[in-house]
MOPAC internal coordinates of N, CA, C and O (Angstrom, degrees):
PM7 1SCF
backbone

  N    0.0000 0     0.00 0     0.00 0    0    0    0
  C    1.4530 1     0.00 0     0.00 0    1    0    0
  C    1.5196 1   109.71 1     0.00 0    2    1    0
  O    1.2310 1   121.70 1   -36.94 1    3    2    1
  N    1.2764 1   114.36 1   143.06 1    3    2    1
  C    1.4528 1   119.27 1   176.53 1    5    3    2
  C    1.5184 1   109.43 1   -83.52 1    6    5    3
  O    1.2310 1   121.21 1   -21.52 1    7    6    5
  N    1.2903 1   115.29 1   158.48 1    7    6    5
  C    1.4659 1   121.35 1  -178.92 1    9    7    6
  C    1.5325 1   111.30 1   -59.94 1   10    9    7
  O    1.2310 1   119.99 1   148.38 1   11   10    9
  N    1.3207 1   117.62 1   -31.62 1   11   10    9
  C    1.4630 1   121.10 1  -178.41 1   13   11   10
  C    1.5209 1   111.97 1   -69.18 1   14   13   11
  O    1.2310 1   120.02 1   159.84 1   15   14   13
  N    1.3412 1   117.56 1   -20.16 1   15   14   13
  C    1.4628 1   121.61 1  -176.87 1   17   15   14
  C    1.5296 1   112.67 1   -85.16 1   18   17   15
  O    1.2310 1   119.84 1   167.11 1   19   18   17
  N    1.3190 1   117.91 1   -12.89 1   19   18   17
  C    1.4560 1   121.36 1   179.23 1   21   19   18
  C    1.5230 1   110.13 1   -74.01 1   22   21   19
  O    1.2310 1   121.09 1   -27.05 1   23   22   21
  N    1.3445 1   115.52 1   152.95 1   23   22   21
  C    1.4630 1   117.96 1   172.85 1   25   23   22
  C    1.5220 1   108.45 1   -89.52 1   26   25   23
  O    1.2310 1   120.53 1   -22.44 1   27   26   25
  N    1.3123 1   116.60 1   157.56 1   27   26   25
  C    1.4634 1   120.66 1  -175.61 1   29   27   26
  C    1.5265 1   110.54 1   -74.99 1   30   29   27
  O    1.2310 1   120.78 1   -17.78 1   31   30   29
  N    1.3156 1   116.11 1   162.22 1   31   30   29
  C    1.4569 1   121.84 1   177.67 1   33   31   30
  C    1.5225 1   111.00 1   -61.11 1   34   33   31
  O    1.2310 1   120.66 1   141.71 1   35   34   33
  N    1.3303 1   116.34 1   -38.29 1   35   34   33
  C    1.4655 1   120.19 1   179.60 1   37   35   34
  C    1.5233 1   110.77 1   -62.47 1   38   37   35
  O    1.2310 1   120.12 1   141.39 1   39   38   37
  N    1.3325 1   117.37 1   -38.61 1   39   38   37
  C    1.4612 1   121.50 1   179.11 1   41   39   38
  C    1.5248 1   110.88 1   -67.20 1   42   41   39
  O    1.2310 1   120.39 1   141.39 1   43   42   41
  N    1.3394 1   116.87 1   -38.61 1   43   42   41
  C    1.4617 1   120.73 1   178.38 1   45   43   42
  C    1.5265 1   110.12 1   -64.04 1   46   45   43
  O    1.2310 1   120.25 1   134.60 1   47   46   45
  N    1.3262 1   117.13 1   -45.40 1   47   46   45
  C    1.4668 1   121.31 1   179.70 1   49   47   46
  C    1.5299 1   110.27 1   -63.45 1   50   49   47
  O    1.2310 1   120.55 1   137.46 1   51   50   49
  N    1.3233 1   116.56 1   -42.54 1   51   50   49
  C    1.4585 1   121.25 1   179.99 1   53   51   50
  C    1.5265 1   110.75 1   -61.83 1   54   53   51
  O    1.2310 1   120.25 1   136.86 1   55   54   53
  N    1.3329 1   117.12 1   -43.14 1   55   54   53
  C    1.4685 1   121.31 1   178.93 1   57   55   54
  C    1.5263 1   111.78 1   -67.04 1   58   57   55
  O    1.2310 1   120.28 1   140.29 1   59   58   57
  N    1.3314 1   117.06 1   -39.71 1   59   58   57
  C    1.4680 1   120.54 1   179.42 1   61   59   58
  C    1.5210 1   110.83 1   -65.06 1   62   61   59
  O    1.2310 1   120.22 1   136.28 1   63   62   61
  N    1.3339 1   117.18 1   -43.72 1   63   62   61
  C    1.4626 1   120.75 1   178.07 1   65   63   62
  C    1.5227 1   111.10 1   -62.65 1   66   65   63
  O    1.2310 1   120.17 1   139.80 1   67   66   65
  N    1.3310 1   117.29 1   -40.20 1   67   66   65
  C    1.4658 1   120.95 1   178.50 1   69   67   66
  C    1.5245 1   110.73 1   -65.25 1   70   69   67
  O    1.2310 1   119.94 1   141.06 1   71   70   69
  N    1.3326 1   117.72 1   -38.94 1   71   70   69
  C    1.4652 1   121.36 1   179.15 1   73   71   70
  C    1.5204 1   111.05 1   -64.91 1   74   73   71
  O    1.2310 1   120.09 1   138.36 1   75   74   73
  N    1.3288 1   117.44 1   -41.64 1   75   74   73
  C    1.4651 1   121.57 1   178.69 1   77   75   74
  C    1.5221 1   109.88 1   -65.49 1   78   77   75
  O    1.2310 1   120.62 1   135.33 1   79   78   77
  N    1.3352 1   116.42 1   -44.67 1   79   78   77
  C    1.4638 1   121.05 1   179.73 1   81   79   78
  C    1.5373 1   110.90 1   -59.66 1   82   81   79
  O    1.2310 1   120.21 1   136.40 1   83   82   81
  N    1.3310 1   117.21 1   -43.60 1   83   82   81
  C    1.4642 1   121.11 1   178.49 1   85   83   82
  C    1.5229 1   112.00 1   -64.61 1   86   85   83
  O    1.2310 1   120.26 1   139.74 1   87   86   85
  N    1.3199 1   117.12 1   -40.26 1   87   86   85
  C    1.4620 1   120.78 1   179.91 1   89   87   86
  C    1.5257 1   111.15 1   -65.73 1   90   89   87
  O    1.2310 1   120.01 1   140.70 1   91   90   89
  N    1.3260 1   117.59 1   -39.30 1   91   90   89
  C    1.4672 1   120.98 1   177.56 1   93   91   90
  C    1.5237 1   110.35 1   -65.03 1   94   93   91
  O    1.2310 1   120.03 1   136.67 1   95   94   93
  N    1.3327 1   117.55 1   -43.33 1   95   94   93
  C    1.4652 1   120.86 1   177.74 1   97   95   94
  C    1.5259 1   111.03 1   -62.23 1   98   97   95
  O    1.2310 1   120.47 1   139.79 1   99   98   97
  N    1.3207 1   116.70 1   -40.21 1   99   98   97
  C    1.4657 1   121.69 1   179.08 1  101   99   98
  C    1.5214 1   110.75 1   -62.92 1  102  101   99
  O    1.2310 1   120.41 1   134.92 1  103  102  101
  N    1.3381 1   116.82 1   -45.08 1  103  102  101
  C    1.4655 1   120.31 1  -179.59 1  105  103  102
  C    1.5284 1   111.35 1   -65.72 1  106  105  103
  O    1.2310 1   120.24 1   143.03 1  107  106  105
  N    1.3365 1   117.15 1   -36.97 1  107  106  105
  C    1.4615 1   120.14 1   176.82 1  109  107  106
  C    1.5210 1   110.58 1   -64.48 1  110  109  107
  O    1.2310 1   120.08 1   138.94 1  111  110  109
  N    1.3325 1   117.45 1   -41.06 1  111  110  109
  C    1.4621 1   121.64 1  -179.42 1  113  111  110
  C    1.5258 1   111.56 1   -66.74 1  114  113  111
  O    1.2310 1   120.29 1   147.34 1  115  114  113
  N    1.3295 1   117.06 1   -32.66 1  115  114  113
  C    1.4683 1   121.13 1  -179.57 1  117  115  114
  C    1.5276 1   112.91 1   -92.35 1  118  117  115
  O    1.2310 1   119.83 1  -173.53 1  119  118  117
  N    1.3283 1   117.94 1     6.47 1  119  118  117
  C    1.4741 1   123.66 1  -178.60 1  121  119  118
  C    1.5264 1   112.33 1    57.32 1  122  121  119
  O    1.2310 1   120.70 1  -138.39 1  123  122  121
  N    1.3280 1   116.26 1    41.61 1  123  122  121
  C    1.4622 1   122.22 1   176.52 1  125  123  122
  C    1.5220 1   107.45 1  -103.08 1  126  125  123
  O    1.2310 1   119.36 1   -49.43 1  127  126  125
  N    1.3454 1   118.84 1   130.57 1  127  126  125
  C    1.4664 1   120.38 1  -179.94 1  129  127  126
  C    1.5260 1   112.08 1   -65.14 1  130  129  127
  O    1.2310 1   121.37 1   -27.99 1  131  130  129
  N    1.3386 1   114.98 1   152.01 1  131  130  129
  C    1.4567 1   122.91 1  -178.76 1  133  131  130
  C    1.5298 1   108.44 1  -115.58 1  134  133  131
  O    1.2310 1   120.27 1   -42.66 1  135  134  133
  N    1.3243 1   117.08 1   137.34 1  135  134  133
  C    1.4621 1   121.37 1   175.50 1  137  135  134
  C    1.5231 1   108.65 1   -89.70 1  138  137  135
  O    1.2310 1   120.59 1   -51.37 1  139  138  137
  N    1.3429 1   116.47 1   128.63 1  139  138  137
  C    1.4642 1   122.37 1  -177.53 1  141  139  138
  C    1.5240 1   108.43 1  -128.27 1  142  141  139
  O    1.2310 1   120.55 1   -43.49 1  143  142  141
  N    1.3390 1   116.55 1   136.51 1  143  142  141
  C    1.4534 1   122.00 1   178.00 1  145  143  142
  C    1.5175 1   109.18 1  -106.03 1  146  145  143
  O    1.2310 1   120.52 1   -55.40 1  147  146  145
  N    1.3354 1   116.62 1   124.60 1  147  146  145
  C    1.4639 1   121.78 1   177.48 1  149  147  146
  C    1.5253 1   107.82 1   -93.68 1  150  149  147
  O    1.2310 1   120.35 1   -65.80 1  151  150  149
  N    1.3187 1   116.94 1   114.20 1  151  150  149
  C    1.4562 1   120.99 1  -175.63 1  153  151  150
  C    1.5224 1   113.28 1   -67.95 1  154  153  151
  O    1.2310 1   120.10 1   147.15 1  155  154  153
  N    1.3244 1   117.41 1   -32.85 1  155  154  153
  C    1.4698 1   119.93 1  -177.76 1  157  155  154
  C    1.5165 1   111.83 1   -69.30 1  158  157  155
  O    1.2310 1   120.16 1   132.73 1  159  158  157
  N    1.3316 1   117.31 1   -47.27 1  159  158  157
  C    1.4593 1   120.90 1  -177.48 1  161  159  158
  C    1.5164 1   113.20 1   -92.68 1  162  161  159
  O    1.2310 1   119.95 1   173.63 1  163  162  161
  N    1.3623 1   117.70 1    -6.37 1  163  162  161
  C    1.4613 1   122.87 1  -178.95 1  165  163  162
  C    1.5302 1   110.90 1    57.94 1  166  165  163
  O    1.2310 1   120.53 1  -139.74 1  167  166  165
  N    1.3413 1   116.59 1    40.26 1  167  166  165
  C    1.4523 1   122.56 1  -176.73 1  169  167  166
  C    1.5271 1   109.85 1  -120.52 1  170  169  167
  O    1.2310 1   120.93 1   -35.15 1  171  170  169
  N    1.3368 1   115.84 1   144.85 1  171  170  169
  C    1.4589 1   121.84 1   176.73 1  173  171  170
  C    1.5258 1   107.66 1  -102.06 1  174  173  171
  O    1.2310 1   120.77 1   -49.39 1  175  174  173
  N    1.3318 1   116.12 1   130.61 1  175  174  173
  C    1.4555 1   122.40 1  -179.31 1  177  175  174
  C    1.5202 1   110.29 1  -119.12 1  178  177  175
  O    1.2310 1   121.22 1   -27.00 1  179  178  177
  N    1.3246 1   115.27 1   153.00 1  179  178  177
  C    1.4568 1   122.03 1   169.51 1  181  179  178
  C    1.5190 1   106.15 1  -106.26 1  182  181  179
  O    1.2310 1   120.33 1   -60.31 1  183  182  181
  N    1.3378 1   116.98 1   119.69 1  183  182  181
  C    1.4551 1   122.02 1  -177.57 1  185  183  182
  C    1.5228 1   107.95 1  -108.10 1  186  185  183
  O    1.2310 1   120.75 1   -57.92 1  187  186  185
  N    1.3422 1   116.18 1   122.08 1  187  186  185
  C    1.4530 1   121.13 1   178.56 1  189  187  186
  C    1.5236 1   110.11 1   -85.53 1  190  189  187
  O    1.2310 1   120.55 1   -10.84 1  191  190  189
  N    1.3381 1   116.54 1   169.16 1  191  190  189
  C    1.4599 1   120.69 1  -176.86 1  193  191  190
  C    1.5257 1   112.22 1   -66.43 1  194  193  191
  O    1.2310 1   120.01 1   158.92 1  195  194  193
  N    1.3368 1   117.59 1   -21.08 1  195  194  193
  C    1.4670 1   120.08 1   177.63 1  197  195  194
  C    1.5262 1   112.46 1   -84.96 1  198  197  195
  O    1.2310 1   120.10 1   177.39 1  199  198  197
  N    1.3351 1   117.42 1    -2.61 1  199  198  197
  C    1.4612 1   121.61 1   175.98 1  201  199  198
  C    1.5162 1   114.48 1    98.75 1  202  201  199
  O    1.2310 1   119.44 1   175.17 1  203  202  201
  N    1.3238 1   118.68 1    -4.83 1  203  202  201
  C    1.4597 1   120.25 1   179.56 1  205  203  202
  C    1.5225 1   110.20 1   -72.99 1  206  205  203
  O    1.2310 1   121.20 1   -37.86 1  207  206  205
  N    1.3575 1   115.32 1   142.14 1  207  206  205
  C    1.4608 1   122.11 1  -178.41 1  209  207  206
  C    1.5184 1   110.20 1  -115.45 1  210  209  207
  O    1.2310 1   120.79 1   -46.20 1  211  210  209
  N    1.3272 1   116.09 1   133.80 1  211  210  209
  C    1.4539 1   122.32 1   177.41 1  213  211  210
  C    1.5213 1   107.24 1  -124.55 1  214  213  211
  O    1.2310 1   120.45 1   -52.14 1  215  214  213
  N    1.3321 1   116.74 1   127.86 1  215  214  213
  C    1.4624 1   120.46 1   178.77 1  217  215  214
  C    1.5232 1   109.14 1   -70.95 1  218  217  215
  O    1.2310 1   121.14 1   -51.45 1  219  218  217
  N    1.3358 1   115.42 1   128.55 1  219  218  217
  C    1.4581 1   121.03 1  -178.79 1  221  219  218
  C    1.5207 1   111.07 1  -101.96 1  222  221  219
  O    1.2310 1   120.30 1   140.92 1  223  222  221
  N    1.3417 1   117.03 1   -39.08 1  223  222  221
  C    1.4578 1   119.62 1  -178.57 1  225  223  222
  C    1.5044 1   112.13 1  -175.72 1  226  225  223
  O    1.2310 1   121.29 1    -1.13 1  227  226  225
  N    1.3234 1   115.14 1   178.87 1  227  226  225
  C    1.4617 1   123.03 1   177.96 1  229  227  226
  C    1.5232 1   109.02 1  -112.58 1  230  229  227
  O    1.2310 1   121.40 1   -15.83 1  231  230  229
  N    1.3069 1   114.93 1   164.17 1  231  230  229
  C    1.4563 1   120.91 1   177.15 1  233  231  230
  C    1.5227 1   108.62 1   -68.29 1  234  233  231
  O    1.2310 1   120.61 1   -44.55 1  235  234  233
  N    1.3335 1   116.45 1   135.45 1  235  234  233
  C    1.4562 1   120.28 1  -176.56 1  237  235  234
  C    1.5169 1   113.29 1   -84.28 1  238  237  235
  O    1.2310 1   120.33 1   138.29 1  239  238  237
  N    1.3233 1   116.98 1   -41.71 1  239  238  237
  C    1.4599 1   120.43 1  -175.61 1  241  239  238
  C    1.5179 1   109.84 1  -121.18 1  242  241  239
  O    1.2310 1   121.33 1   -27.44 1  243  242  241
  N    1.3098 1   115.06 1   152.56 1  243  242  241
  C    1.4593 1   120.27 1   176.81 1  245  243  242
  C    1.5110 1   109.45 1  -113.62 1  246  245  243
  O    1.2310 1   120.70 1   -30.12 1  247  246  245
  N    1.3027 1   116.27 1   149.88 1  247  246  245
  C    1.4513 1   121.13 1   178.94 1  249  247  246
  C    1.5123 1   112.22 1    90.21 1  250  249  247
  O    1.2310 1   121.21 1   -15.64 1  251  250  249
  N    1.3055 1   115.29 1   164.36 1  251  250  249
  C    1.4536 1   121.08 1   179.15 1  253  251  250
  C    1.5202 1   110.17 1   -78.66 1  254  253  251
  O    1.2310 1   121.23 1   -23.29 1  255  254  253
  N    1.3216 1   115.26 1   156.71 1  255  254  253
  C    1.4731 1   120.73 1  -179.79 1  257  255  254
  C    1.5170 1   111.02 1   -57.54 1  258  257  255
  O    1.2310 1   120.14 1   135.61 1  259  258  257
  N    1.3300 1   117.34 1   -44.39 1  259  258  257
  C    1.4595 1   120.00 1  -177.95 1  261  259  258
  C    1.5168 1   111.45 1   -63.47 1  262  261  259
  O    1.2310 1   120.17 1   146.23 1  263  262  261
  N    1.3392 1   117.29 1   -33.77 1  263  262  261
  C    1.4648 1   120.61 1   178.07 1  265  263  262
  C    1.5271 1   110.90 1   -70.83 1  266  265  263
  O    1.2310 1   119.94 1   141.16 1  267  266  265
  N    1.3406 1   117.73 1   -38.84 1  267  266  265
  C    1.4657 1   120.64 1   178.97 1  269  267  266
  C    1.5121 1   111.61 1   -67.35 1  270  269  267
  O    1.2310 1   120.37 1   141.53 1  271  270  269
  N    1.3393 1   116.91 1   -38.47 1  271  270  269
  C    1.4624 1   121.26 1  -179.46 1  273  271  270
  C    1.5243 1   109.97 1   -68.45 1  274  273  271
  O    1.2310 1   120.23 1   141.27 1  275  274  273
  N    1.3374 1   117.17 1   -38.73 1  275  274  273
  C    1.4607 1   121.16 1  -179.74 1  277  275  274
  C    1.5145 1   111.08 1   -65.51 1  278  277  275
  O    1.2310 1   119.74 1   146.89 1  279  278  277
  N    1.3387 1   118.10 1   -33.11 1  279  278  277
  C    1.4652 1   121.38 1   179.27 1  281  279  278
  C    1.5243 1   111.38 1   -67.98 1  282  281  279
  O    1.2310 1   120.23 1   143.50 1  283  282  281
  N    1.3393 1   117.16 1   -36.50 1  283  282  281
  C    1.4643 1   121.54 1  -178.68 1  285  283  282
  C    1.5305 1   111.17 1   -71.99 1  286  285  283
  O    1.2310 1   120.82 1   143.53 1  287  286  285
  N    1.3361 1   116.04 1   -36.47 1  287  286  285
  C    1.4790 1   120.30 1  -173.17 1  289  287  286
  C    1.4654 1   115.06 1   -81.67 1  290  289  287
  O    1.2310 1   120.10 1   180.00 1  291  290  289

């Protein structure tokens, strides 16, 4: 493929966001719980279609993978 045939990064991000948004709407319509990560509290929640939130767990590791690997090596 030639470089001109690729889609732009902005288009890829836009499509990915639209896919996530559609999947969340689908799960809400089917009454399937959604897993949500809160970045501030580092907590994982299960959100039901009625809006109730249940804490499922906490983040296990801190830092990026590349930073953790560099510390070990």
